[in-house]
N, C-alpha and C positions, 0 to 999 in steps of 0.2 A: 132773796129777790134775784140775785144773779144767777142762782141755780135754777130757778123757774124759768128765767129767760133762756138759759142754755138749753133746758129741756124742751121748751117750746120751739126753740130753733131747730133742735134735733128732729123733734116730731114733724115740723114743717118740711124738712129736708126729706124725711122718710116718706111723708105724705106725697111730696112732690115727685120722688123717685118712683113710688108706687103707681102714681098717675101716669107717668111717662112709660113705665114698664107695662102697664095695663094698656095704654093706647098702642104702645108697640106691638103688644101681644095680639090685641084685636086687629091692628092692621096686618099682622102676620097671616091672619086667616082669610083676608080679602084678596081677590084676584088683583094681580098687578097689571095696570094699563100698559100696553105694548103698541108699537107702531105697525105691527104686522101680526097675523095669526101665528106665525112661527119666526123666531128670531134666534140666529146662531151667534155665539160669542166665545171668545177664547180667553181663558185665564192663565196668566203667566205664573211660572213657579216663583214662590215666595211672596206672592201678593197678600197683603193684609185685607181684612173684611172691608175696610174704608176703600181701598183701592179696587177691590172686586166689585163693589157697589158702584163705583164710578166707571168702571169698564162696562158693567151692565147698562148703565144709564147711556153711555155713549153708543152702545149697540141698539138702543131703542126700548129698553126695559125701564119704565119709570119707577124704579124702586127708590124709597127714601134711605140715603146713606146712613143717617143717624139711627134710624129704626132697625136697619139691617145690622150694623155693629152691635147694638144693644142685644138684639135677639141671638146673634151669633155668639156673643159672650155668656149670656144668661143660659143658653142651652149647651154650652160646652163645646159648640161645633166650630168655634173660631180656630181651633188649632187642627181641625180635621179637613179643612177645605182643600181640595186637590186640584193641581193644575191640569188644564186639558181644554178640550172642546166641548161645549155644552149647547143645548137646545132648549129655549123657553118656549112654551106653548100657551095659546090663549086660555085663559081660566087658571093658569098656575098661580099659586099663592106664594108669598115670599118664604114661607115655611117649606113649601115643595121645592122651590129653587135651591134653598139652603140644604136640604136632605140630599137633593140630587148631587150637589157638589161635594158633600161631605161623605157620600158614598162612592164618589168617583164614577157616577153613571154618566159617562161621556158619550157624545155622539161619534159616529164613525162614517167615513166615506170610503170610496173604492176607486180603484184605477185599473183597467184592463189592458193587458199586453197581448194583442192578438198573435196567433201562430204566423210565423213567416215575417214578422217585423224585424228589422235590423236594429242594432243598438242604437244608431243614430235616431231611429224612429221613437225608441223607447225614452232616450234621453230628452228628445224634443217634448214628448208628452209629460214627462215630469217637469220640465222647465215651464210648460204652459199651464200647469195646474196651479191655481192660486191658493189651494189648501196644503200645498207641499212646501216645506221649508227648503229652499235651494242652497244647500251647502257644497254641491259639486261644481257650481258655475266657475269657469275659469281653469278647472283642472284638465290637464291633458290625459291621454289614455294611460300612461305609465303611472302618473300619480294616483289615478282612479284605481287602477289595479292594486296599487300598494295599499291605498285606504281601505279597499275591500278584502285585503288579504288573499288575493287570488293569485295562484301560481300559473300564470298563462301569458302567452305572448300578445294575445288579442282579447278584448272584451266581447267580440262577436260570438253569439250562440251559447253564451253561458247562462243565460237568464230564462227561466221556464216561462213560457206564455201562460198566463192565468189571470184571474181577477184577484187583486190584493186589496184587502180591507185595512184601512189605517185611520188613526185619529188625526184630524186636521191639525196642521202644524208639525207632523212628523217629518223628519229629515229625508231627503230623497236617497242618502246613503243607507239609511235603515230599510228602505223599501227595496233598493237594489240588492243589499245583503240577503233579505229574505228571498228575492226571486233568484239569486245565485246559489242560495243553499238548497232551494227547492229543485233547481236545475241539476246541481251535483248529485242530490239523492235520487232523483228520477233516472239519471244517466247510470249511476251505480246499480240501482235495482234491474234495469233494463239490460245492462251489460252482463249481469250475473246470470241471467236466464236466457242468453243468446244462443242461436243456433252455433254449434261448435266448429263447423268447418268454413267459416267465413273468411275471405281474404281481408280481414280488418285485424290489425295488430293491436289496437288500443281503444279504449273508450272514446277518446278525442276523435279518432278516425271515424267511429260510428257517428259521432255528433255531427261531423263534417257531412257525411253522406246523408244523414238525416235532414240537414238543412237543405240540401240540393233537392231531396224528395219533396221537402215541404214547398219549395218554390216552384217545382215542375207541376204540381197538381193539388187542386182543392177536393178532388174527387175521391172520396175515401175508398171505394172499391178498387181504384187503379193504383194506389199507393204500394201495396206489397209487390204488384206486378212490375211496376216501374222500378222498385228497389232490386228486383230479380234481373232486370235489364242492366242495370249498373254493377251488380255483383257478377254477372257474366262477363261484362266488359273488363272488369278489374281482373278476373280470373286468367284471361287470355292476353292481358296487356294492351287492350284496345282503348283509345282514348274515350273519355266519357262523352265528350262533345255535347255539352249541355249549356244552353243559351244563358240561364240564370247566373252561371259562374262568370260568363263573359261581361254580362251587365254589371255584376258586382265589381268585377276588376276595372271597369271603366270609370267607375265612380260618378262624379258630377259631369264627366264628359257624355254620359248617355242621355240622349235627348228624346227618348220615348220609343225608339225603333232601332233595331239592329241593322246595320249595314254590312255588306260583304267584307269591306275593309276592317271593321270591328272584329270579324271573326278571326282575322289574321294578325291583329295587333297583339302582341305577346305581353301579358301580364302574369303574374304568379297565379292568378285565377282562371286564365284562359284554358279551359279544357279541350279546346281544339288544337291549340299550339303545344300543350304539355300534357304527358300521360299521367295517369293516377289521379288521386284526390288533390284538391287545391290545399294550400297551407293552413287555411282556417275556415270555419263555417262561414256561410254567406248570409245567414239569417239565424233567428232563433226558432228552432223546431219545436213543435208540440209533441206530446206523448205519443200520438198515432203515427206520426212520421218517424219517431225514434224506434217504435215497435216494429214498423215496416222495414227499416233498415237492418234491424237484428233479426228478423224472421221474414226474409224475402220469399216471395213465391218462387217455386222451383219450376223452370221451363227453359225453352230453347231460344227465347226472344233476344235479339240484339238491338233492335230499333223500336221507337215509337214516334208517333206524330199526333199533335191535337187535332181532334174532329171539329173543334170550334164550338162545341157545347159543354166543355168541361171535362169530357171523356177523351181517351186516347186510343189510337189504332196501333196495334203491336204487329211486328214482322220479325221473322227469323233470319231474313236474307235481304241484301241490298236491293235486289230486283223488286220484291214485294214492297220494300219500304218506299222506293221511288214511285211506285204506283199509288201508294197511300198519300205521298207528298202531293202527287199530280191531282189527286181527287179532292183532298181536303185543304190543301194550301193554295195550289195553283188554280183550282177549280176548272180542271180540264176534263 
């Protein structure tokens, strides 16, 4: 009699388990209610199936935790779930969501660093992005250089302007490392194919010149010609006299326009008061500016002035330059 009761109990438990598993399996094939057509959620490393289910519910995916745990275990996927950022879409079933996490089919986002941005602008963009993990907050420049493994005196100019795709929750350090590596590789390739008679001794000097070209013009057709002007000046020891370097040296004191006294205020970046290149780049130059610096147009121009439409007027002597300034700047 006792054996019969025991067998009946076992059969009952097995039947109950089968019913639960069947219900879970059936529920696994039905779309999960969600609070929006698309819901993003982030799974931390080491999360259990139950913790993951709770995270999904908090994000607005109304999955049943018990059913999720059962199906994860029965399918053997409970040990395969990968940390990262995921996207649930309207019509997704629990099985689809589970498979996505087991396969590591994560969502990605992107952040663009435009040509000519300073490092301060890059850092501000990283700090403002809610999908970036902010590990560099509070770090000064020297600490950040050390964490990134960069052998340089300044962070300026070391990061290649580009669009960087990353998984939400990625560290700002990782994004900066990628941008610095891309910048270094781009500079090395460009330097290896440079014109051989340039008055530039190192790749870093090329980077500095490229940053000035980047800030002087956004007009592609003028880049190589402007580079030629600066190369001509460097060859004869003539000061570069370029406003963007003065603005960079003024830092927070720059209020939107240069005054005459600003041009005579000496800083390491004032190319009116100091000959040669400034000590560091003044921005992060793009590939086109770097190519212009290393393959400048050959001509006799020593001056240029903006025409006000994005292009520049070039002159080979001061008299012609003063006429251009009178026409385009003073409007006489």
